[in-house]
N, C-alpha and C positions, 0 to 999 in steps of 0.2 A: 113719387120716388122715392120716399123712405122707406119702403120694402124694398125695395133693391138695396139698399145699404143694409138690411138685417139680414137676408139671405146669401150676402157674399161670404165665402169662405175666409176665413180669421189666422192670424199665424201666433202661437205661443210660446216665449222660449223657458223650457223648464230649468232654474236654476240647478247649478252641478250639486250633489248629493255626494256623500260619503258613503259607503254601502261595504257588508264585511259578506265575505262567503259562508259554508257550509265549512273549507279550510282552514279558514282563516287569515282569508286574502283580504288587505282594502284596495277596495277599486271606486273612483270617482266617476261617477254618471251624470249625463245631462241630456237635453232632450229637447225637442220642436214637435211640439203638436199643432195638425193641422185642426181648424174644428170649424162647424157651424150650426145656426140656430136654425133647428125644422121646426118645432112648435114653440112661436113665442111666446104664446099665455104661460106654457108652464116655465118657461125660462124666466118671465119677469114675474110672475106671482109666486113661486115655488121654492126661488134658490134668489140669498139676497147679492151674493157678487159670485156670476158664473165664473169668472176666471179665475178668482180663490181657488174655486170649488174646484173647476178642472186640474189647478195645478197639485191639490190635497189628492184629490184621482189618481192621478197620474203618478206622484211621488210613490203612494201607497203600492199601488201596481207592480213600478220599478223597483221597490226597493225587496217586495216581495217574492218577484221573479227572480232579484241575484242573489236572495239569501237560500233559492232552490238550488244555487251555481256549487 
């Protein structure tokens, strides 16, 4: 029964973040991420706080893409 809970898709709300585009426009970005653990061993032993790691990864990528606009 525990494995069924581990493989369910989960939702993570990414908080709004201010970003500046190349032409100096200020925009606010937020996101919703749907995620699922595929390899429980890597998720458990290699990451201390998986939700925090996902938020940081998503925000880094979003801000990098918005900087290109």
